[in-house]
N, C-alpha and C positions, 0 to 999 in steps of 0.2 A: 390078339392081332392089333397092330398099331396102324393108324391112318396118318399119312404124311400130308401136311398142308403146305403147299408151295405158294408163297406170297409174292405177287408181282406188282401190286399197286392198284391202280384204277380208282374210280370214285369211291369204292368200298373203304379205302384207307386214307382218304383225304381229310385234312383238318381245315377248319375255317380260320383264317388269319384275320382277326378283328381289326388290325391296324391297316392292312392293305385291302381288306375285303375280298381276298382271293382264297381259293381252295388250293392248298399246297400239301406236301408230304413232310412229315417229321419222322415218325416211326410207325410201325404197324399197330393197329388196334386189336389184332387177333388175340393176344394174351388176355386182354380185358373182356373181349367178346366171349371167348371160351369160358372164362370164369362166370360171367353173367348168365350165359346160357346153360351153365351147370353140365357141360359136356363131361361125361365120365369115361368115354372111350379113350384109350391111350393115344396121344397125339404127338407127332414130331413136327415142330414148326421149322420151316426153312424160308428165310428171306432171300429170295432170288434177286429181286430188284424192287424199287418203288418208283413206278413210272406211270404216267397217263398213257393208256393204250393208244391214243391218237399219235403219240410220239414213238411208239414201238416200231422197231425196224426188224428186218429178217434176223439180224445178229441177236437181238433181244429174244426173239422167238426160239432161236437155236439154243440159247442159254436155258430156256424153260424145258425144251425137249431133252437137253443133256441132263438136267436135274431129274426128269422122269426116268430116263434110261438108267442113271446111276443110283436111283433110290432103291434101297433094299426092301422097302414096303411095296406091296402089290396093289394097295388101295391108296389113291392119291386124289386129294381135292386141290384145285388151283384157284386162288383168288386172282381175278383178272378184270381189267376194265371191259365194259360191255361193248364199246365201239368197235374193237377189233378181236373180240373173243372168238368169233367164228374162224378167223384166219389162223389163230393159234391152235384151235381145236383141229382144224384141217391138217396142219403140219404134224401134230402129234398122232392124229388118226392114221395118216398115211404111213407113219413109221411102223405100224402094226405091232405094237408092244403087247405082251401078254399080261397086261395090268388093267385094273379098272380105274379110270381117270375121269373125274367130273370137274369141269370148269364152272365157276360161278362168279357173280359180281353183284353190284347194286346200282340202282338208278339214283339213289339218294345216299350220300355219305353216312357212315355210322354215326359221326359226330353231329348230324343234323336230325332234329326231331322228325319222326315219320319214316326213318330209313328202313329199307327192306333188307339191309345187310344181315341182321341177326337171324331172321327167318331163312334167308338164302344160305347162310353158313350151316345152320342146323339141318336144313334140307339136303345140302350137298354131302355132309358127313353121313347122314343116314343113307342116302342114295349110293354112295361109293361102297357101302357095306352090303348092299342088296343087289346091285346090278351085276351082270356077268362081265367078264373082261371086255373092254372096249373104251371108246372115248365119247364122252357125253357133255352136253351143256345142261346144267340143272339150275333153273332160275324161276322164281315166282311160282313155285309149285308144279312146274312142268319139267319133263326130261326130253331132250332131243339128242339124236345121234349126230355125231360130228358132220356127217355127210347129208343131213336132211334138216338144216336149220338156217335161218337168216334173222337178222335184227331188223324189224320194221321200225325205222327211225321216225316215221310220221306218227305211229301209235305208241312208240316207246315200249315195245315188247318184242319177245322172240316168238317165232312161229315156224312151222315146218315149211319146207319148199314145196312139198306135194300134198 
């Protein structure tokens, strides 16, 4: 069975531009991360977009949903920015797809020392294979259902609503 990874950008895939001092997008780090993590599960990578989730609109979210609907794979991990991950998970969750979908991201870019991206990717690839159909956020060792999660911006972590 193959796992589809839909890449949408977020902090996970940002590069540090040493000239401007900004975090920007060039291309996805996913091929390098998968190699480094020694993932042996068959993976189908799809670059949907490379965008900071703070700039994501409803149209961007609809593109992600369309990719999930059209995917022949029933196990999907989505790399997404953490700032609006909950909103995208809600849209996909409300669609009621009969697939297992895990959204993940990172608080620190892969290209920066101390990033949580490598762990979060491995965690989400494992989770998408083990969880029943539904939409989840899998990050920093925790799994949340799409309808019971929020990002606590003060603490920099995800937590259940109840």
